[in-house]
TIMISE-76010 format. One record per residue: residue number from 0; residue in one letter; x, y, z of N, C-alpha, C, O, CB in turn. Coordinates in steps of 0.02 Angstrom, whole numbers. Glycine has a CB too. Layout:
NUM:A:X:Y:Z:X:Y:Z:X:Y:Z:X:Y:Z:X:Y:Z
...
END
This chain:
0:X:1789:-24:1831:1752:41:1822:1725:50:1758:1665:52:1744:1793:99:1836
1:X:1795:57:1701:1780:44:1627:1746:-8:1626:1691:5:1600:1834:34:1581
2:X:1749:-59:1642:1712:-130:1615:1640:-125:1630:1606:-166:1600:1741:-201:1654
3:X:1601:-78:1676:1560:-71:1718:1532:-20:1679:1480:-44:1656:1580:-64:1784
4:X:1537:30:1662:1535:76:1599:1514:40:1552:1456:50:1534:1598:108:1577
5:X:1551:-10:1519:1553:-36:1446:1477:-81:1446:1429:-78:1407:1634:-92:1428
6:X:1490:-124:1509:1434:-155:1519:1361:-135:1516:1311:-166:1496:1442:-173:1566
7:X:1372:-58:1549:1315:-21:1570:1277:-7:1480:1224:-27:1458:1345:61:1624
8:X:1319:26:1453:1319:59:1380:1286:11:1358:1228:21:1340:1386:76:1339
9:X:1324:-72:1351:1287:-110:1301:1215:-137:1318:1177:-166:1279:1327:-165:1284
10:X:1207:-124:1376:1147:-142:1425:1094:-83:1381:1051:-94:1338:1166:-123:1529
11:X:1110:-38:1403:1075:28:1376:1046:10:1296:988:15:1276:1138:101:1374
12:X:1095:-10:1262:1095:-16:1194:1049:-44:1174:1003:-20:1142:1140:-41:1169
13:X:1062:-134:1200:1016:-174:1187:944:-172:1204:902:-200:1169:1036:-218:1204
14:X:929:-140:1257:868:-108:1285:826:-62:1232:767:-72:1215:890:-62:1346
15:X:871:-8:1207:842:38:1153:829:-6:1081:774:-1:1053:901:105:1139
16:X:873:-42:1057:855:-84:1021:790:-125:1030:741:-111:996:902:-114:1020
17:X:787:-170:1070:722:-189:1107:652:-162:1093:606:-190:1063:731:-172:1171
18:X:655:-114:1115:606:-50:1135:599:-34:1073:552:-66:1049:632:16:1184
19:X:623:-1:1039:622:30:956:591:-30:918:538:-17:889:710:51:915
20:X:610:-83:915:593:-135:860:527:-161:881:497:-192:836:650:-198:852
21:X:492:-156:947:423:-170:995:400:-247:932:434:-298:928:343:-72:999
22:X:333:-233:889:314:-311:856:327:-281:799:276:-260:773:232:-353:862
23:X:384:-267:764:412:-281:698:416:-324:665:446:-317:612:452:-274:691
24:X:388:-385:684:359:-450:620:298:-455:610:277:-496:570:372:-526:634
25:X:253:-408:651:180:-408:644:165:-359:593:198:-306:599:143:-392:710
26:X:121:-362:539:94:-327:476:55:-262:535:28:-272:589:28:-389:413
27:X:66:-193:496:12:-154:541:-42:-122:489:-24:-105:433:50:-88:589
28:X:-96:-115:509:-148:-86:472:-162:-36:492:-175:-33:553:-198:-116:466
29:X:-168:35:447:-182:92:496:-234:130:433:-231:118:373:-99:144:529
30:X:-286:180:471:-328:220:430:-300:302:428:-303:352:464:-405:213:463
31:X:-280:289:384:-268:363:347:-309:418:357:-364:398:377:-271:359:278
32:X:-306:496:350:-349:533:371:-311:609:351:-251:623:353:-366:514:448
33:X:-375:658:329:-360:713:320:-403:757:352:-464:750:356:-353:723:262
34:X:-362:812:380:-430:873:400:-392:914:371:-333:929:364:-458:900:485
35:X:-449:931:354:-467:1025:311:-439:1060:318:-412:1054:373:-518:1073:321
36:X:-424:1101:293:-388:1171:328:-441:1232:354:-492:1246:321:-335:1211:266
37:X:-425:1261:409:-470:1291:428:-451:1365:411:-395:1388:401:-484:1274:493
38:X:-529:1404:410:-519:1477:403:-518:1509:330:-498:1567:320:-454:1493:435
39:X:-544:1463:274:-543:1443:226:-587:1514:205:-629:1525:248:-564:1367:219
40:X:-589:1563:153:-623:1590:102:-669:1571:58:-642:1529:22:-594:1606:76
41:X:-729:1581:40:-748:1562:-24:-747:1629:-96:-770:1685:-101:-826:1533:-6
42:X:-719:1597:-129:-704:1641:-181:-777:1659:-232:-820:1616:-241:-641:1604:-224
43:X:-780:1712:-255:-827:1735:-281:-823:1704:-362:-865:1673:-395:-825:1811:-268
44:X:-769:1721:-376:-761:1690:-461:-781:1596:-460:-801:1562:-507:-652:1703:-493
45:X:-769:1578:-402:-758:1497:-411:-813:1483:-407:-823:1426:-429:-717:1454:-364
46:X:-868:1512:-383:-942:1483:-403:-970:1475:-463:-1026:1450:-466:-987:1515:-378
47:X:-936:1495:-521:-954:1503:-582:-896:1453:-620:-892:1457:-681:-956:1584:-601
48:X:-855:1411:-586:-825:1347:-606:-833:1286:-586:-849:1261:-532:-774:1349:-601
49:X:-821:1266:-637:-852:1170:-639:-766:1133:-621:-719:1152:-654:-895:1131:-759
50:X:-761:1102:-590:-680:1081:-566:-718:989:-559:-770:966:-534:-638:1136:-459
51:X:-660:960:-596:-664:863:-609:-589:874:-572:-545:917:-575:-667:813:-721
52:X:-598:808:-535:-532:797:-492:-518:711:-508:-555:666:-490:-548:818:-394
53:X:-458:703:-546:-442:641:-560:-378:606:-534:-321:627:-543:-442:641:-622
54:X:-390:566:-511:-322:563:-455:-294:483:-477:-328:436:-455:-350:569:-349
55:X:-247:472:-510:-210:400:-512:-147:390:-476:-107:432:-457:-191:383:-581
56:X:-146:328:-468:-96:294:-409:-44:271:-455:-57:218:-483:-131:225:-358
57:X:30:308:-473:67:293:-487:140:256:-427:198:237:-432:64:343:-524
58:X:112:259:-400:155:230:-352:196:147:-365:164:99:-388:106:229:-290
59:X:264:143:-348:285:82:-379:261:20:-321:246:-38:-335:372:87:-396
60:X:262:42:-273:227:-16:-218:149:13:-199:141:65:-167:282:-22:-132
61:X:109:-16:-218:57:-2:-207:9:-27:-136:-41:0:-114:38:-19:-262
62:X:38:-74:-117:16:-107:-57:38:-101:14:17:-134:62:25:-163:-68
63:X:76:-60:14:102:-24:89:125:43:85:141:72:34:165:-62:124
64:X:125:69:149:133:166:142:183:145:192:177:182:240:56:242:169
65:X:231:99:203:295:105:253:313:41:265:292:-4:229:284:142:325
66:X:354:30:316:385:-31:345:404:-18:414:434:33:430:447:-54:305
67:X:385:-68:457:410:-66:534:485:-81:528:506:-119:484:371:-126:587
68:X:528:-49:578:604:-59:572:621:-103:642:580:-103:688:648:21:567
69:X:672:-132:645:693:-161:714:762:-95:738:771:-47:702:731:-263:701
70:X:789:-102:783:801:-84:805:883:-61:773:912:-11:794:776:-110:849
71:X:904:-95:735:963:-87:682:949:-45:625:996:-23:592:984:-154:652
72:X:899:-34:612:868:5:547:846:-33:506:822:-6:456:910:46:509
73:X:843:-123:511:810:-160:466:755:-150:443:721:-136:493:806:-206:480
74:X:715:-147:389:662:-153:375:626:-209:381:653:-258:355:662:-136:332
75:X:563:-221:410:520:-280:438:462:-288:414:457:-287:352:508:-277:503
76:X:404:-299:452:326:-294:426:315:-237:383:346:-185:389:274:-286:485
77:X:269:-246:339:220:-215:303:186:-150:355:169:-162:413:165:-277:279
78:X:181:-77:322:116:-46:360:68:-39:301:89:-13:250:129:34:401
79:X:22:-55:304:-36:-59:259:-83:-1:294:-88:15:353:-73:-142:255
80:X:-124:34:220:-171:81:234:-239:50:242:-247:8:198:-169:133:183
81:X:-287:54:278:-334:14:274:-394:54:224:-440:21:202:-354:-5:348
82:X:-389:113:212:-416:145:155:-377:154:92:-316:151:96:-435:203:173
83:X:-409:166:29:-397:187:-17:-343:239:-28:-371:293:-19:-445:197:-31
84:X:-265:252:-46:-232:305:-35:-257:357:-81:-276:413:-64:-164:294:-39
85:X:-257:334:-138:-297:373:-199:-349:445:-181:-354:506:-184:-351:310:-234
86:X:-383:374:-159:-461:395:-140:-452:443:-99:-482:496:-108:-508:342:-105
87:X:-405:433:-39:-411:489:5:-371:565:-21:-389:620:0:-380:462:75
88:X:-317:557:-67:-291:606:-90:-348:653:-133:-353:715:-131:-233:581:-126
89:X:-393:602:-175:-447:656:-194:-495:675:-166:-523:727:-185:-474:648:-238
90:X:-516:643:-120:-562:665:-60:-535:744:-39:-567:796:-42:-553:605:12
91:X:-470:735:-18:-425:803:6:-426:862:-35:-434:920:-16:-352:788:9
92:X:-415:833:-108:-430:905:-147:-488:922:-143:-500:980:-127:-419:909:-218
93:X:-542:874:-156:-617:897:-170:-648:934:-123:-668:990:-141:-662:844:-178
94:X:-657:917:-66:-640:957:-9:-612:1014:2:-650:1053:31:-612:932:19
95:X:-555:1038:-11:-522:1091:-12:-550:1135:-72:-561:1195:-63:-450:1074:-14
96:X:-560:1105:-130:-612:1156:-177:-681:1171:-155:-703:1228:-159:-626:1127:-248
97:X:-711:1127:-135:-774:1144:-102:-786:1210:-62:-827:1253:-77:-786:1093:-60
98:X:-739:1210:0:-723:1249:39:-696:1300:6:-691:1348:44:-690:1224:80
99:X:-674:1313:-55:-669:1380:-76:-722:1396:-134:-712:1451:-161:-597:1392:-99
100:X:-771:1361:-154:-824:1388:-182:-847:1352:-271:-892:1362:-312:-803:1469:-177
101:X:-783:1310:-268:-784:1277:-327:-850:1242:-312:-878:1232:-258:-721:1232:-344
102:X:-873:1219:-404:-928:1174:-400:-888:1087:-417:-847:1083:-463:-994:1204:-464
103:X:-901:1042:-388:-867:976:-420:-926:938:-467:-984:923:-455:-838:919:-354
104:X:-880:930:-528:-920:895:-583:-887:879:-640:-827:893:-641:-973:931:-604
105:X:-911:855:-686:-868:824:-758:-913:878:-818:-892:890:-875:-886:708:-778
106:X:-957:896:-798:-988:927:-868:-950:1005:-870:-953:1050:-828:-1088:934:-865
107:X:-917:1003:-931:-885:1068:-943:-845:1108:-895:-855:1168:-883:-931:1108:-959
108:X:-796:1070:-867:-765:1073:-805:-689:1066:-830:-668:1025:-872:-793:1015:-751
109:X:-657:1107:-801:-597:1120:-775:-562:1049:-738:-582:1029:-683:-610:1182:-724
110:X:-507:1015:-778:-486:950:-731:-436:978:-717:-410:1023:-750:-476:875:-756
111:X:-405:939:-635:-375:928:-596:-339:863:-600:-367:814:-574:-406:939:-555
112:X:-287:855:-625:-262:773:-650:-206:770:-598:-154:799:-612:-227:759:-746
113:X:-212:738:-538:-144:709:-494:-109:665:-490:-130:622:-452:-146:702:-448
114:X:-63:654:-512:-27:576:-517:-8:568:-467:41:605:-465:30:558:-560
115:X:-13:533:-399:-9:494:-339:79:472:-337:82:412:-327:-69:422:-346
116:X:148:501:-343:202:472:-354:227:434:-279:245:374:-276:249:528:-385
117:X:226:473:-229:232:443:-159:198:437:-108:165:489:-101:268:460:-133
118:X:186:397:-62:145:419:6:177:367:63:154:313:81:48:406:-3
119:X:215:390:79:268:325:105:290:363:156:304:422:148:336:293:51
120:X:298:323:232:344:360:286:400:292:286:401:233:268:297:383:378
121:X:453:351:323:510:295:333:531:320:383:535:381:390:567:280:281
122:X:557:252:452:590:268:512:656:282:495:694:256:453:586:216:561
123:X:666:338:544:738:365:560:779:342:623:781:387:665:732:439:568
124:X:807:294:639:835:265:703:892:313:742:943:337:720:869:194:683
125:X:868:316:795:932:352:836:945:297:868:929:239:856:921:420:888
126:X:992:332:933:1016:308:993:962:280:1048:950:225:1072:1055:361:1019
127:X:934:348:1057:875:346:1113:811:342:1095:764:320:1128:874:401:1154
128:X:810:361:1044:736:378:994:718:378:930:771:365:901:716:433:995
129:X:673:385:887:684:400:820:649:432:793:617:467:831:688:361:786
130:X:637:440:738:585:476:717:538:446:645:566:411:603:617:543:706
131:X:496:458:642:454:442:588:437:501:531:403:550:547:393:418:620
132:X:459:493:475:461:554:427:433:507:372:454:452:356:543:598:411
133:X:376:545:343:350:526:302:344:588:239:343:646:260:295:496:333
134:X:340:578:165:339:621:115:262:579:50:245:521:36:437:625:83
135:X:248:624:37:164:635:2:211:667:-67:250:713:-56:87:711:57
136:X:204:640:-129:226:668:-187:169:675:-251:160:617:-269:284:626:-205
137:X:144:702:-275:80:730:-329:113:776:-379:134:832:-366:12:780:-286
138:X:115:751:-431:118:793:-512:61:803:-520:18:758:-527:146:756:-582
139:X:49:873:-521:-11:905:-529:-24:929:-597:19:970:-612:-14:957:-486
140:X:-57:921:-633:-80:969:-683:-152:1000:-691:-197:967:-666:-69:941:-739
141:X:-170:1061:-722:-241:1078:-716:-255:1083:-795:-218:1117:-830:-257:1152:-668
142:X:-285:1063:-811:-324:1086:-891:-392:1131:-905:-432:1125:-859:-347:1018:-928
143:X:-407:1160:-942:-467:1207:-960:-496:1181:-986:-476:1136:-1023:-465:1260:-990
144:X:-575:1199:-977:-612:1186:-1008:-600:1175:-1088:-654:1162:-1113:-648:1223:-989
145:X:-563:1176:-1122:-547:1163:-1203:-486:1116:-1197:-461:1096:-1249:-526:1240:-1253
146:X:-456:1095:-1127:-403:1036:-1139:-343:1072:-1138:-295:1035:-1146:-408:990:-1210
147:X:-327:1138:-1131:-269:1155:-1124:-244:1166:-1082:-280:1199:-1044:-258:1185:-1146
148:X:-172:1152:-1052:-127:1146:-1002:-122:1209:-978:-112:1254:-1019:-66:1117:-1019
149:X:-128:1224:-905:-139:1279:-893:-82:1276:-835:-41:1321:-836:-213:1298:-882
150:X:-78:1233:-792:-48:1214:-735:-14:1158:-730:-41:1103:-736:-85:1212:-694
151:X:69:1170:-714:82:1082:-698:129:1092:-674:174:1125:-700:90:1020:-752
152:X:131:1060:-601:186:1075:-542:192:1010:-505:145:971:-496:162:1137:-487
153:X:259:1000:-483:269:944:-434:261:963:-357:299:1006:-334:339:916:-446
154:X:207:926:-312:198:968:-243:234:904:-198:230:843:-206:99:992:-217
155:X:265:938:-155:296:863:-112:278:889:-35:315:931:-10:402:844:-123
156:X:231:868:-3:241:877:69:278:823:121:302:767:109:175:887:93
157:X:274:848:161:311:816:210:290:817:284:253:863:301:370:841:205
158:X:309:771:328:264:768:380:321:714:437:359:667:425:177:731:347
159:X:307:742:486:362:708:533:322:693:618:279:726:647:439:775:540
160:X:358:631:641:328:625:688:376:600:744:383:541:761:275:588:672
161:X:414:665:775:483:649:795:456:611:888:403:606:919:545:740:792
162:X:521:593:899:559:573:951:518:499:969:485:500:1021:563:635:1014
163:X:518:460:945:470:406:953:509:353:968:561:334:943:427:391:894
164:X:473:328:1018:519:239:1056:501:186:1018:534:136:1033:492:203:1146
165:X:452:175:965:429:122:927:418:150:856:395:205:841:365:91:958
166:X:444:88:806:435:102:724:349:70:727:339:12:709:505:45:658
167:X:307:102:744:246:52:740:207:97:684:222:151:659:198:37:822
168:X:153:54:674:98:88:617:70:139:640:58:182:598:39:46:594
169:X:51:154:708:17:221:723:52:271:728:21:324:723:-17:225:777
170:X:121:275:738:166:320:737:182:343:651:204:398:635:228:287:780
171:X:168:299:611:183:307:550:124:355:529:131:409:500:190:240:513
172:X:58:322:553:9:348:534:21:437:552:32:472:503:-50:307:569
173:X:20:466:611:39:520:634:83:569:562:56:617:534:84:498:702
174:X:145:544:547:183:558:494:147:581:430:148:639:410:220:502:482
175:X:108:519:395:85:524:319:43:571:328:41:615:286:53:461:281
176:X:-12:574:399:-88:619:386:-44:698:380:-56:742:339:-164:614:476
177:X:1:699:424:54:768:411:71:781:347:61:833:316:125:763:445
178:X:95:738:331:133:744:250:69:761:213:67:820:197:177:660:212
179:X:25:732:199:-38:745:152:-56:813:172:-52:854:126:-103:690:163
180:X:-75:835:225:-101:903:258:-43:958:227:-55:1015:207:-102:900:354
181:X:9:929:230:59:970:207:69:1004:121:73:1063:103:114:927:225
182:X:71:942:81:44:936:14:-10:983:-2:-3:1029:-43:21:870:3
183:X:-72:970:35:-122:1015:0:-107:1075:25:-114:1121:-16:-197:1000:10
184:X:-85:1093:84:-77:1177:108:-28:1205:59:-34:1264:44:-43:1193:193
185:X:21:1168:30:58:1195:-32:35:1192:-97:67:1219:-142:113:1167:-37
186:X:-26:1157:-107:-56:1146:-174:-111:1213:-170:-112:1255:-215:-95:1060:-185
187:X:-142:1215:-130:-201:1275:-105:-170:1324:-113:-194:1367:-150:-233:1279:-32
188:X:-95:1338:-75:-78:1396:-58:-28:1422:-110:8:1471:-98:-55:1395:8
189:X:-28:1383:-174:-5:1419:-247:-40:1459:-281:-85:1433:-314:9:1379:-295
190:X:-34:1521:-283:-78:1561:-322:-79:1548:-403:-119:1572:-443:-58:1631:-308
191:X:-32:1510:-414:-32:1507:-507:-92:1430:-505:-116:1407:-557:85:1482:-560
192:X:-106:1403:-444:-158:1362:-452:-198:1371:-446:-239:1354:-488:-165:1327:-435
193:X:-216:1402:-396:-276:1427:-400:-324:1491:-452:-385:1502:-451:-272:1441:-342
194:X:-277:1520:-490:-282:1574:-546:-278:1522:-605:-306:1545:-655:-216:1639:-546
195:X:-251:1457:-615:-265:1405:-675:-347:1400:-671:-383:1410:-720:-221:1321:-662
196:X:-371:1384:-610:-416:1359:-601:-483:1400:-609:-538:1374:-620:-404:1335:-550
197:X:-470:1469:-602:-519:1517:-607:-514:1538:-672:-570:1549:-694:-514:1570:-562
198:X:-463:1549:-717:-469:1539:-797:-536:1543:-820:-562:1596:-835:-441:1470:-821
199:X:-565:1487:-823:-644:1463:-857:-684:1512:-833:-733:1525:-869:-680:1386:-832
200:X:-675:1551:-768:-722:1605:-750:-727:1670:-761:-768:1709:-736:-726:1608:-701
201:X:-670:1685:-811:-673:1746:-847:-670:1737:-902:-631:1706:-937:-635:1788:-837
202:X:-736:1781:-918:-766:1767:-988:-714:1817:-1061:-689:1873:-1058:-865:1800:-979
203:X:-713:1771:-1113:-704:1793:-1169:-736:1885:-1167:-791:1900:-1143:-741:1735:-1220
204:X:-688:1936:-1197:-714:1989:-1216:-719:1997:-1289:-673:2003:-1329:-684:2036:-1188
205:X:-803:1995:-1303:-811:2011:-1358:-835:2077:-1384:-854:2120:-1344:-839:1971:-1374
206:X:-837:2087:-1459:-854:2152:-1482:-938:2156:-1492:-963:2101:-1503:-811:2165:-1553
207:X:-971:2194:-1490:-1041:2212:-1516:-1029:2223:-1613:-982:2234:-1651:-1069:2300:-1467
208:X:-1093:2212:-1618:-1100:2210:-1704:-1082:2295:-1730:-1057:2313:-1784:-1200:2183:-1732
209:X:-1101:2333:-1675:-1088:2398:-1702:-1003:2428:-1691:-974:2471:-1723:-1145:2448:-1664
210:X:-977:2387:-1634:-921:2412:-1623:-859:2367:-1687:-801:2376:-1704:-909:2403:-1535
211:X:-896:2334:-1698:-856:2262:-1752:-865:2307:-1805:-810:2302:-1833:-902:2167:-1767
212:X:-897:2346:-1837:-920:2375:-1889:-861:2429:-1907:-831:2437:-1960:-991:2402:-1875
213:X:-854:2473:-1828:-794:2507:-1840:-733:2481:-1855:-696:2525:-1877:-784:2538:-1795
214:X:-704:2422:-1852:-635:2398:-1854:-610:2405:-1917:-647:2392:-1965:-627:2331:-1832
215:X:-551:2423:-1928:-535:2420:-2007:-532:2357:-2034:-516:2312:-1994:-470:2450:-2025
216:X:-545:2339:-2099:-553:2265:-2118:-485:2266:-2153:-463:2215:-2180:-624:2241:-2170
END
């Protein structure tokens, strides 16, 4: 009886390995996407602010966004995005800015400089199933119209596609899209980020010539 149980356990383990591995030796090409936040209100002050978005891809590996794994947890074929990842991040930022009423352009603009450090999925292998866990890390700096740094923060977004049976590109795609959304939620949910962008909208207080004459020399 004990031997039967051992054989059954071994059979189930081998089956789980085979199922999770799938076509692990074939590259996957996936279209990543971003769904804009809902229920966003336009900011009155933002209508007078011009914002310029610059995204640079600082990832060590710019060719892939992850790798398939076999049932033993070994990385196999690459998972490659069919669209430009840095351009996707830029588009996401521009979309959220526009939805809040900011003008997009380069003339006399506040600059949002985003350095993309990480955009990658990793599969976590379990006994019966696994998880696709993705991370997006962006170093965000905001410069005023005069070039002054008014905001700087490392934004980290996480996404997960749990309880999956195959370490496929499609399963990684779900986690990666979720990670980008989480990063945008955190960036635009940061009051300091929005306030830094709105600084150019606040006019300098100037004195009239009559008021200036009354000041002590």
